[in-house]
C-alpha positions, 0 to 999 in steps of 0.5 A: 419048320426044320428042327434046329441042330446044335446043343440044347442051349443053342437050339433054345436060344436060336428058336427064340431068334428064329421065331421072332424073325419069322413072325416079322418076315411073314408079315412082310413077304406074301408072294413071289420070290418072297415066299421062296426066300422065306421057305429057304430061311425056314429050312436053315437048320443050324442053331449056330447060324441063327446065333451068329446072325442074330444081329441081322435077325433083329432087323428083318430087312437086313437078314432078308437082304443077306440071305437073298444075296446068298441064294439069288443072283442080282438083277442085271443092271440093278444097283446091287449087280453094279456093286458086285461087278465093282467088287470083282475089280478089287475095291477095298477099304483098309482090310475090308474088300467091297465083296466081303462088305457086300456079303456081310449083308450090310446096306450100302449106297454109292455116293460117288464113283471115279476110276479108282475110288468109290465113296459109299454110305453104309448103315453100320460104318457111315461114309466109307471110301473104297479104292483099288 
Protein backbone atom coordinates (compact mmCIF):
# COMPACT_ATOMS: atom_id res chain seq x y z
CA UNK A 1 0.00 0.00 0.00
CA UNK A 2 1.01 3.59 -0.50
CA UNK A 3 2.73 5.29 2.43
CA UNK A 4 0.49 7.87 4.06
CA UNK A 5 1.48 11.53 4.11
CA UNK A 6 0.74 13.80 7.05
CA UNK A 7 1.99 14.47 10.55
CA UNK A 8 3.32 11.53 12.57
CA UNK A 9 0.18 11.53 14.70
CA UNK A 10 -2.12 11.73 11.64
CA UNK A 11 -0.29 8.90 9.89
CA UNK A 12 -0.46 6.61 12.93
CA UNK A 13 -4.19 7.26 13.39
CA UNK A 14 -4.96 6.95 9.67
CA UNK A 15 -3.02 3.68 9.41
CA UNK A 16 -5.33 2.15 12.04
CA UNK A 17 -8.42 3.40 10.18
CA UNK A 18 -7.14 2.24 6.80
CA UNK A 19 -5.97 -1.12 8.12
CA UNK A 20 -9.36 -1.90 9.61
CA UNK A 21 -11.12 -0.84 6.43
CA UNK A 22 -8.83 -2.79 4.11
CA UNK A 23 -9.19 -6.00 6.13
CA UNK A 24 -12.98 -5.81 5.81
CA UNK A 25 -12.98 -4.64 2.19
CA UNK A 26 -10.72 -7.46 1.01
CA UNK A 27 -13.23 -9.95 2.38
CA UNK A 28 -16.05 -8.28 0.41
CA UNK A 29 -14.28 -7.52 -2.86
CA UNK A 30 -12.63 -10.28 -4.77
CA UNK A 31 -13.15 -9.76 -8.53
CA UNK A 32 -13.91 -7.36 -11.36
CA UNK A 33 -14.39 -3.66 -10.65
CA UNK A 34 -14.22 -4.42 -6.93
CA UNK A 35 -10.49 -5.00 -7.26
CA UNK A 36 -10.12 -1.80 -9.28
CA UNK A 37 -11.94 0.08 -6.53
CA UNK A 38 -9.87 -1.57 -3.82
CA UNK A 39 -6.62 -0.70 -5.64
CA UNK A 40 -7.75 2.92 -5.93
CA UNK A 41 -8.43 3.01 -2.18
CA UNK A 42 -5.07 1.37 -1.41
CA UNK A 43 -3.36 4.29 -3.18
CA UNK A 44 -5.04 7.09 -1.23
CA UNK A 45 -1.97 8.53 0.46
CA UNK A 46 -3.48 11.44 2.41
CA UNK A 47 -3.68 10.81 6.16
CA UNK A 48 -6.12 13.73 6.32
CA UNK A 49 -8.45 11.96 3.84
CA UNK A 50 -8.58 8.81 6.00
CA UNK A 51 -9.21 10.82 9.16
CA UNK A 52 -11.87 13.02 7.52
CA UNK A 53 -13.67 9.93 6.19
CA UNK A 54 -13.20 7.71 9.27
CA UNK A 55 -16.94 7.55 9.97
CA UNK A 56 -17.55 6.12 6.51
CA UNK A 57 -14.57 3.78 6.98
CA UNK A 58 -16.39 2.25 9.96
CA UNK A 59 -18.95 0.93 7.48
CA UNK A 60 -17.11 -0.61 4.59
CA UNK A 61 -20.13 -0.34 2.30
CA UNK A 62 -20.43 3.40 3.02
CA UNK A 63 -16.82 4.09 2.15
CA UNK A 64 -16.85 1.82 -0.90
CA UNK A 65 -19.98 3.54 -2.21
CA UNK A 66 -18.51 7.00 -1.63
CA UNK A 67 -15.23 6.22 -3.41
CA UNK A 68 -17.00 4.33 -6.21
CA UNK A 69 -19.16 7.40 -6.87
CA UNK A 70 -16.00 9.46 -7.17
CA UNK A 71 -14.19 7.22 -9.65
CA UNK A 72 -16.90 5.36 -11.60
CA UNK A 73 -19.75 6.68 -13.72
CA UNK A 74 -23.13 5.30 -12.62
CA UNK A 75 -24.61 2.63 -14.90
CA UNK A 76 -27.09 4.40 -17.22
CA UNK A 77 -30.67 3.81 -16.04
CA UNK A 78 -29.55 2.58 -12.61
CA UNK A 79 -31.12 4.11 -9.48
CA UNK A 80 -27.89 6.02 -8.81
CA UNK A 81 -27.77 7.40 -12.36
CA UNK A 82 -31.40 8.53 -12.03
CA UNK A 83 -30.61 10.26 -8.72
CA UNK A 84 -27.62 12.08 -10.25
CA UNK A 85 -29.78 13.16 -13.20
CA UNK A 86 -32.33 14.55 -10.73
CA UNK A 87 -29.53 16.24 -8.78
CA UNK A 88 -28.55 18.16 -11.93
CA UNK A 89 -32.07 19.64 -11.92
CA UNK A 90 -31.37 21.54 -8.68
CA UNK A 91 -33.34 19.62 -6.06
CA UNK A 92 -32.49 20.60 -2.48
CA UNK A 93 -33.60 20.18 1.12
CA UNK A 94 -32.94 23.39 3.05
CA UNK A 95 -29.31 24.29 2.32
CA UNK A 96 -28.36 20.78 1.20
CA UNK A 97 -28.53 20.09 -2.53
CA UNK A 98 -29.31 16.56 -3.68
CA UNK A 99 -25.95 16.47 -5.50
CA UNK A 100 -24.02 17.43 -2.36
CA UNK A 101 -25.99 14.83 -0.43
CA UNK A 102 -25.18 12.11 -2.99
CA UNK A 103 -21.52 13.15 -3.15
CA UNK A 104 -21.26 12.75 0.63
CA UNK A 105 -21.65 9.00 0.21
CA UNK A 106 -24.94 8.81 2.10
CA UNK A 107 -27.23 5.96 1.12
CA UNK A 108 -30.52 7.18 -0.32
CA UNK A 109 -33.64 5.56 -1.73
CA UNK A 110 -36.46 7.40 -3.51
CA UNK A 111 -39.84 6.79 -1.86
CA UNK A 112 -41.87 9.03 -4.15
CA UNK A 113 -41.29 11.55 -6.90
CA UNK A 114 -43.46 14.22 -8.48
CA UNK A 115 -42.71 17.05 -10.88
CA UNK A 116 -41.10 19.31 -8.27
CA UNK A 117 -40.59 17.10 -5.21
CA UNK A 118 -38.66 13.97 -4.26
CA UNK A 119 -39.25 12.21 -0.95
CA UNK A 120 -36.31 9.98 -0.09
CA UNK A 121 -35.29 7.69 2.74
CA UNK A 122 -31.76 8.05 4.04
CA UNK A 123 -29.72 6.21 6.64
CA UNK A 124 -28.45 9.37 8.31
CA UNK A 125 -31.42 11.74 8.14
CA UNK A 126 -34.50 9.48 7.90
CA UNK A 127 -37.12 10.72 5.43
CA UNK A 128 -36.05 13.85 3.54
CA UNK A 129 -38.03 16.02 1.11
CA UNK A 130 -36.08 17.55 -1.77
CA UNK A 131 -37.75 20.29 -3.84
CA UNK A 132 -36.64 22.47 -6.73
